[in-house]
Backbone as a chain_set.jsonl record, in Angstrom:
{"seq": "XXXXXXXXXXXXXXXXXXXXXXXXXXXXXXXXXXXXXXXXXXXXXXXXXXXXXXXXXXXXXXXXXXXXXXXXXXXXXXXXXXXXXXXXXXXXXXXXXXXXX", "coords": {"N": [[-31.532, 5.364, 34.561], [-29.819, 2.886, 36.346], [-29.078, 3.067, 39.766], [-27.088, 2.681, 42.682], [-28.189, 3.32, 45.784], [-27.221, 4.497, 48.827], [-28.045, 4.813, 52.166], [-27.551, 6.477, 55.202], [-28.545, 6.689, 58.469], [-28.868, 8.927, 61.104], [-28.868, 8.324, 64.668], [-30.484, 9.817, 66.554], [-32.845, 11.155, 65.42], [-34.164, 8.995, 64.205], [-34.471, 7.252, 66.392], [-36.277, 8.754, 67.901], [-38.553, 8.581, 66.278], [-38.973, 5.828, 66.392], [-39.621, 5.523, 69.116], [-41.975, 6.991, 69.14], [-43.527, 5.374, 67.669], [-43.73, 5.62, 64.913], [-41.781, 5.099, 63.036], [-41.746, 2.822, 61.329], [-44.011, 3.273, 59.649], [-43.287, 5.704, 58.459], [-40.953, 4.964, 57.105], [-42.085, 3.051, 55.393], [-43.761, 4.706, 53.864], [-41.887, 6.31, 52.516], [-40.526, 4.349, 50.982], [-42.634, 3.366, 49.444], [-43.166, 5.573, 47.872], [-40.713, 5.911, 46.486], [-40.273, 3.474, 45.192], [-38.116, 1.412, 44.978], [-36.026, -0.894, 43.113], [-34.892, -2.904, 44.584], [-34.304, -3.334, 48.091], [-32.304, -3.236, 50.995], [-31.798, -3.459, 54.425], [-29.356, -2.36, 56.69], [-26.33, -1.774, 58.572], [-24.416, 1.233, 58.655], [-21.384, 2.509, 59.116], [-21.825, 2.311, 61.896], [-24.349, 3.335, 62.153], [-27.913, 3.145, 61.56], [-28.97, 1.903, 58.411], [-29.599, 1.759, 54.83], [-29.524, 0.045, 51.721], [-30.187, 0.495, 48.405], [-31.413, -0.338, 45.146], [-32.148, 1.852, 42.7], [-34.057, 3.387, 40.07], [-33.212, 5.989, 38.196], [-34.469, 8.279, 36.091], [-33.751, 10.796, 35.007], [-31.349, 13.375, 35.709], [-32.532, 15.393, 37.228], [-34.308, 14.005, 38.786], [-33.057, 13.205, 41.056], [-33.364, 14.667, 43.608], [-35.936, 13.763, 44.343], [-35.452, 11.218, 45.271], [-33.562, 11.537, 47.327], [-34.387, 13.629, 49.109], [-36.662, 12.831, 50.811], [-35.376, 11.186, 52.732], [-33.466, 12.949, 53.761], [-35.13, 14.957, 54.867], [-36.938, 13.63, 56.636], [-35.318, 12.018, 58.305], [-32.808, 13.216, 58.676], [-30.798, 12.034, 57.202], [-27.862, 10.737, 55.501], [-27.141, 10.475, 52.067], [-25.903, 8.541, 49.411], [-25.032, 8.104, 45.999], [-24.386, 5.81, 43.433], [-23.525, 4.956, 40.144], [-24.588, 1.975, 38.537], [-24.159, -1.162, 36.788], [-25.652, -3.826, 34.967], [-24.677, -7.219, 34.083], [-25.354, -7.428, 31.362], [-25.468, -4.705, 30.605], [-22.746, -4.104, 30.843], [-21.689, -5.767, 28.838], [-22.736, -4.464, 26.619], [-21.341, -2.143, 26.6], [-19.134, -1.675, 25.012], [-16.586, -2.24, 25.837], [-14.385, -3.841, 24.993], [-13.675, -2.647, 22.532], [-12.99, -0.111, 23.436], [-10.757, -0.753, 24.953], [-9.0, -1.623, 22.893], [-8.66, 0.759, 21.54], [-7.316, 2.338, 23.371], [-4.789, 1.246, 23.914]], "CA": [[-30.332, 4.619, 34.802], [-29.803, 2.215, 37.651], [-28.115, 3.602, 40.723], [-27.054, 2.119, 44.023], [-28.415, 4.397, 46.737], [-26.872, 4.091, 50.182], [-28.587, 5.762, 53.142], [-27.055, 6.343, 56.573], [-29.523, 7.419, 59.279], [-28.424, 9.224, 62.465], [-29.682, 7.681, 65.705], [-31.409, 10.666, 67.31], [-34.142, 11.363, 64.777], [-34.807, 7.701, 64.003], [-34.883, 6.771, 67.709], [-37.495, 9.485, 68.277], [-39.668, 7.992, 65.53], [-39.217, 4.489, 66.94], [-40.32, 5.706, 70.388], [-43.327, 7.482, 68.852], [-44.246, 4.335, 66.931], [-43.973, 6.06, 63.543], [-40.634, 4.796, 62.163], [-42.15, 1.862, 60.292], [-44.91, 3.882, 58.662], [-42.518, 6.693, 57.708], [-40.095, 4.203, 56.197], [-42.965, 2.479, 54.38], [-44.218, 5.784, 52.989], [-40.761, 6.678, 51.648], [-40.281, 3.272, 50.031], [-43.764, 3.324, 48.52], [-42.977, 6.695, 46.951], [-39.519, 5.732, 45.655], [-40.378, 2.223, 44.455], [-36.811, 0.861, 44.6], [-36.017, -2.248, 42.547], [-34.62, -3.756, 45.741], [-33.852, -2.586, 49.264], [-31.78, -4.041, 52.087], [-31.47, -2.655, 55.594], [-28.069, -2.768, 57.221], [-25.715, -0.675, 59.322], [-23.412, 1.969, 57.883], [-20.555, 3.258, 60.063], [-22.439, 2.295, 63.218], [-25.705, 3.902, 62.091], [-28.881, 2.395, 60.761], [-28.815, 2.254, 57.009], [-30.274, 1.004, 53.782], [-28.91, 0.014, 50.4], [-31.282, 0.293, 47.452], [-31.227, -0.139, 43.721], [-33.22, 2.73, 42.224], [-33.97, 3.746, 38.666], [-33.335, 7.435, 38.054], [-34.647, 8.547, 34.668], [-32.993, 11.99, 34.627], [-30.625, 13.941, 36.85], [-33.426, 16.195, 38.063], [-35.054, 13.102, 39.672], [-32.259, 12.903, 42.246], [-33.987, 15.127, 44.858], [-37.087, 12.91, 44.68], [-34.959, 10.048, 45.991], [-32.775, 11.901, 48.513], [-35.037, 14.552, 50.046], [-37.426, 12.209, 51.904], [-34.439, 10.711, 53.758], [-32.902, 14.144, 54.403], [-36.134, 15.695, 55.625], [-37.554, 12.838, 57.705], [-34.369, 11.374, 59.208], [-31.487, 13.858, 58.633], [-29.909, 10.979, 56.708], [-26.894, 10.982, 54.433], [-27.427, 9.634, 50.903], [-24.864, 8.442, 48.386], [-25.511, 7.488, 44.767], [-23.355, 5.266, 42.552], [-24.025, 4.296, 38.938], [-24.336, 0.536, 38.511], [-24.476, -1.827, 35.533], [-25.888, -5.263, 34.948], [-23.748, -7.859, 33.145], [-25.763, -7.063, 30.002], [-24.992, -3.333, 30.384], [-21.3, -4.164, 30.653], [-21.461, -6.34, 27.511], [-23.128, -3.477, 25.618], [-20.567, -0.917, 26.817], [-18.043, -1.521, 24.049], [-15.347, -2.283, 26.607], [-13.303, -4.397, 24.184], [-13.26, -1.631, 21.568], [-12.317, 0.935, 24.202], [-9.43, -1.288, 25.271], [-8.175, -1.601, 21.676], [-8.374, 2.154, 21.2], [-6.452, 2.976, 24.376], [-3.649, 0.363, 24.24]], "C": [[-30.389, 4.036, 36.213], [-28.707, 2.826, 38.521], [-28.23, 2.829, 42.032], [-27.151, 3.296, 44.974], [-28.146, 3.849, 48.131], [-27.312, 5.195, 51.136], [-28.007, 5.439, 54.512], [-27.894, 7.266, 57.454], [-28.97, 7.66, 60.684], [-29.393, 8.642, 63.503], [-30.788, 8.568, 66.265], [-32.794, 10.769, 66.674], [-34.886, 10.033, 64.592], [-35.287, 7.128, 65.33], [-36.172, 7.45, 68.163], [-38.705, 8.908, 67.557], [-39.999, 6.588, 66.037], [-40.02, 4.617, 68.235], [-41.744, 6.204, 70.206], [-44.172, 6.427, 68.117], [-44.522, 4.696, 65.479], [-42.863, 5.68, 62.564], [-41.027, 3.869, 61.019], [-43.039, 2.474, 59.228], [-44.19, 4.946, 57.845], [-41.638, 6.008, 56.674], [-40.928, 3.604, 55.059], [-43.438, 3.518, 53.384], [-43.105, 6.195, 52.011], [-40.552, 5.602, 50.584], [-41.407, 3.133, 49.015], [-43.631, 4.417, 47.463], [-41.828, 6.437, 45.978], [-39.565, 4.499, 44.769], [-39.005, 1.672, 44.01], [-36.959, -0.534, 43.999], [-35.762, -3.266, 43.645], [-34.138, -2.856, 46.869], [-33.416, -3.567, 50.344], [-31.419, -3.096, 53.224], [-30.234, -3.236, 56.253], [-27.567, -1.678, 58.168], [-24.648, -0.043, 58.436], [-22.647, 2.838, 58.876], [-21.216, 3.382, 61.434], [-23.826, 2.906, 63.274], [-26.626, 2.949, 61.361], [-28.717, 2.833, 59.311], [-29.626, 1.383, 56.09], [-29.446, 1.104, 52.511], [-30.023, -0.35, 49.433], [-30.769, 0.381, 46.034], [-32.431, 0.654, 43.248], [-32.99, 3.044, 40.755], [-34.246, 5.235, 38.532], [-33.349, 7.752, 36.564], [-33.801, 9.73, 34.2], [-32.386, 12.593, 35.888], [-31.543, 14.72, 37.783], [-34.324, 15.342, 38.958], [-34.327, 12.858, 40.994], [-32.879, 13.418, 43.539], [-35.189, 14.287, 45.285], [-36.651, 11.722, 45.533], [-34.26, 10.42, 47.3], [-33.563, 12.692, 49.548], [-35.895, 13.878, 51.12], [-36.53, 11.737, 53.054], [-33.817, 11.886, 54.507], [-33.919, 14.757, 55.368], [-36.701, 14.912, 56.805], [-36.542, 12.339, 58.734], [-33.011, 12.068, 59.316], [-30.423, 12.887, 58.13], [-28.896, 11.517, 55.703], [-27.206, 10.004, 53.311], [-26.266, 9.694, 49.931], [-25.447, 7.704, 47.194], [-24.323, 7.036, 43.93], [-24.028, 4.63, 41.344], [-23.687, 2.81, 39.01], [-24.741, -0.018, 37.144], [-24.786, -3.297, 35.786], [-24.828, -5.897, 34.051], [-24.087, -7.515, 31.68], [-25.303, -5.641, 29.657], [-23.494, -3.335, 30.085], [-20.962, -4.725, 29.277], [-21.747, -5.321, 26.407], [-22.271, -2.211, 25.671], [-19.477, -0.669, 25.779], [-16.684, -1.56, 24.708], [-14.169, -2.803, 25.789], [-12.776, -3.373, 23.184], [-12.528, -0.474, 22.263], [-10.89, 0.504, 24.535], [-8.506, -1.263, 24.08], [-7.765, -0.174, 21.329], [-7.333, 2.768, 22.132], [-5.296, 2.075, 24.799], [-2.438, 1.151, 24.605]], "O": [[-30.942, 4.636, 37.135], [-27.584, 3.064, 38.078], [-29.308, 2.39, 42.43], [-26.288, 4.174, 44.97], [-28.758, 2.871, 48.56], [-26.989, 6.366, 50.937], [-27.974, 4.281, 54.931], [-27.952, 8.473, 57.221], [-28.637, 6.705, 61.386], [-30.586, 8.49, 63.237], [-31.918, 8.11, 66.431], [-33.801, 10.497, 67.329], [-36.097, 9.961, 64.8], [-36.385, 6.576, 65.401], [-37.052, 6.809, 68.736], [-39.77, 8.761, 68.156], [-41.167, 6.207, 66.102], [-40.998, 3.893, 68.429], [-42.624, 5.889, 71.007], [-45.384, 6.584, 67.969], [-45.442, 4.15, 64.87], [-43.002, 5.922, 61.365], [-40.671, 4.117, 59.866], [-42.848, 2.226, 58.037], [-44.455, 5.081, 56.65], [-41.585, 6.42, 55.515], [-40.52, 3.647, 53.899], [-43.508, 3.244, 52.186], [-43.36, 6.4, 50.824], [-40.416, 5.922, 49.403], [-41.159, 2.818, 47.851], [-43.952, 4.2, 46.295], [-41.95, 6.712, 44.785], [-38.954, 4.485, 43.701], [-38.763, 1.491, 42.817], [-37.893, -1.266, 44.327], [-36.339, -4.354, 43.644], [-33.63, -1.76, 46.634], [-34.063, -4.587, 50.579], [-30.804, -2.052, 53.001], [-30.085, -4.453, 56.36], [-28.314, -0.764, 58.517], [-24.057, -0.703, 57.581], [-23.199, 3.796, 59.417], [-21.169, 4.443, 62.056], [-24.42, 2.983, 64.349], [-26.179, 2.06, 60.636], [-28.372, 3.98, 59.025], [-30.252, 0.407, 56.505], [-28.766, 2.099, 52.259], [-30.712, -1.355, 49.603], [-29.804, 1.091, 45.754], [-33.574, 0.214, 43.368], [-31.864, 2.974, 40.262], [-35.374, 5.688, 38.73], [-32.363, 7.524, 35.861], [-33.202, 9.68, 33.126], [-32.859, 12.345, 36.997], [-31.349, 14.706, 38.999], [-35.034, 15.884, 39.804], [-34.925, 12.356, 41.946], [-32.924, 12.664, 44.511], [-35.429, 14.122, 46.481], [-37.39, 11.274, 46.41], [-34.363, 9.684, 48.281], [-33.421, 12.449, 50.746], [-35.859, 14.323, 52.267], [-36.895, 11.877, 54.222], [-33.657, 11.84, 55.727], [-33.609, 15.037, 56.525], [-36.922, 15.485, 57.871], [-36.869, 12.243, 59.917], [-32.128, 11.548, 59.998], [-29.28, 12.92, 58.586], [-29.059, 12.6, 55.14], [-27.502, 8.837, 53.567], [-25.717, 10.762, 49.662], [-26.257, 6.792, 47.354], [-23.368, 7.788, 43.739], [-24.981, 3.863, 41.486], [-22.618, 2.436, 39.492], [-25.555, 0.575, 36.436], [-24.246, -3.917, 36.702], [-24.141, -5.18, 33.323], [-23.185, -7.334, 30.862], [-24.81, -5.396, 28.556], [-23.037, -2.642, 29.176], [-20.054, -4.226, 28.612], [-21.075, -5.318, 25.376], [-22.463, -1.303, 24.863], [-18.954, 0.441, 25.686], [-15.728, -0.976, 24.197], [-13.068, -2.261, 25.882], [-11.564, -3.244, 23.008], [-11.561, 0.069, 21.727], [-9.945, 1.284, 24.417], [-7.334, -0.917, 24.224], [-6.646, 0.064, 20.874], [-6.555, 3.627, 21.715], [-4.865, 2.142, 25.95], [-1.393, 0.574, 24.906]]}, "num_chains": 1, "name": "protein.A"}
């Protein structure tokens, strides 16, 4: 299932990696492992952050996506289910609406 993964990275640990010259390679290693459908870097509440679309096959895959960020950067991770327009069309929304009038 597609999920929107939002990562918020504290300054201290990331700054240390930037100063050591390893932040880019660490970030690249994580992204290579996770293979997100898309990724955008941004700020989140004044911290460095990323927003990714990831495909999680089963609930037990969740640590695979979160733990690299936790362990390498002490980051916070949030996951939200997302749908494409096609997913929404296939959801039976109209029938649900008729049932719950």
